[in-house]
C-alpha positions as CSV (number, residue, x, y, z in Angstrom):
1,M,0.0,0.0,0.1
2,N,1.2,3.6,-0.8
3,Y,0.9,6.1,1.9
4,S,0.7,9.8,1.2
5,S,3.2,12.2,2.9
6,E,0.4,13.4,5.2
7,E,-0.4,9.9,6.1
8,K,3.3,9.2,6.9
9,A,3.6,12.2,8.9
10,R,0.6,11.5,11.0
11,L,2.0,7.8,11.7
12,I,5.3,9.2,12.7
13,K,3.8,11.9,14.9
14,E,1.5,9.2,16.5
15,W,4.4,6.9,17.0
16,S,6.4,9.7,18.6
17,Q,3.7,10.3,21.4
18,S,3.1,6.6,21.8
19,G,6.2,5.9,23.9
20,Q,6.7,2.7,21.8
21,S,10.0,1.8,19.9
22,A,9.5,2.3,16.1
23,W,9.6,-1.5,15.5
24,A,6.8,-2.3,18.0
25,Y,4.6,0.5,16.7
26,A,5.0,-0.5,13.1
27,K,4.3,-4.0,13.9
28,E,1.2,-3.0,15.7
29,K,0.0,-0.8,12.9
30,G,0.6,-3.6,10.4
31,L,3.6,-1.6,8.7
32,V,6.8,-3.1,7.6
33,P,9.2,-2.0,10.3
34,Q,12.0,-1.4,8.1
35,T,9.8,0.9,5.8
36,F,8.6,2.7,8.9
37,A,12.1,3.2,10.1
38,R,13.0,4.5,6.5
39,W,10.1,7.0,6.7
40,A,11.1,8.2,10.2
41,S,14.8,8.5,9.0
42,E,13.6,10.7,6.1
43,R,11.4,12.8,8.2
44,K,14.2,13.2,10.7
45,K,16.5,14.5,7.8
46,A,13.8,16.9,6.5
47,N,13.5,18.3,9.9
48,G,17.1,19.1,10.5
49,G,18.0,15.7,12.1
50,F,15.3,15.9,14.9
51,I,12.0,14.0,15.3
52,R,10.3,15.2,18.5
53,I,9.6,12.4,20.9
54,H,7.0,13.3,23.6
55,Q,7.7,12.2,27.0
56,R,5.1,10.4,29.1
57,K,3.9,12.0,32.4
58,I,4.8,9.6,35.3
59,T,3.2,10.5,38.7
60,I,5.5,9.7,41.6
61,P,4.0,10.0,45.0
62,S,5.5,12.7,47.0
63,V,7.8,11.3,49.7
64,S,8.8,13.7,52.6
65,V,10.2,11.3,55.1
66,I,12.2,8.1,55.3
67,L,10.8,5.3,57.6
68,I,13.5,3.4,59.6
69,E,12.3,0.5,61.5
70,K,14.1,-1.8,63.8
71,E,11.8,-4.4,65.7
72,D,9.2,-2.2,67.3
73,L,10.8,1.0,67.0
74,K,9.8,3.2,64.0
75,I,11.7,6.4,63.2
76,K,10.5,8.8,60.6
77,V,13.4,11.0,59.3
78,P,12.9,14.1,57.1
79,L,14.2,13.4,53.4
80,A,16.4,16.5,53.8
81,T,18.6,15.0,56.7
82,G,22.1,15.3,56.3
83,V,24.5,12.3,56.0
84,E,26.1,13.0,59.4
85,D,22.8,13.0,61.1
86,L,21.8,9.6,59.4
87,K,25.0,8.0,60.4
88,T,24.2,9.1,64.1
89,I,20.9,7.6,63.8
90,F,22.2,4.2,62.3
91,Q,24.9,4.1,64.9
92,A,22.4,4.5,67.8
93,L,20.2,1.8,66.1
94,G,23.2,-0.5,66.1
95,A,23.5,0.0,70.0
96,I,20.0,-0.9,70.5
97,K,19.6,-4.6,71.3
């Protein structure tokens, strides 16, 4: 099947937003992966060497403390605690039996 320039551009744009590899995207769409890779390469050259790849947004829960547990003891340490203070905490935990 022959694809117009517009169809190729649409597929390449859709792929760039999919987060998939070019190979996986081509297979999913029923395209020959080598042909799709050639289209992407030609498009990249036409755009001065770049194809915009959109990042996926990943939501990471906000963490403000580190929880340290030893047996029944639980200590919440602020994430911004310095290395020396953490060493002191761990040394103290080592002394607890």
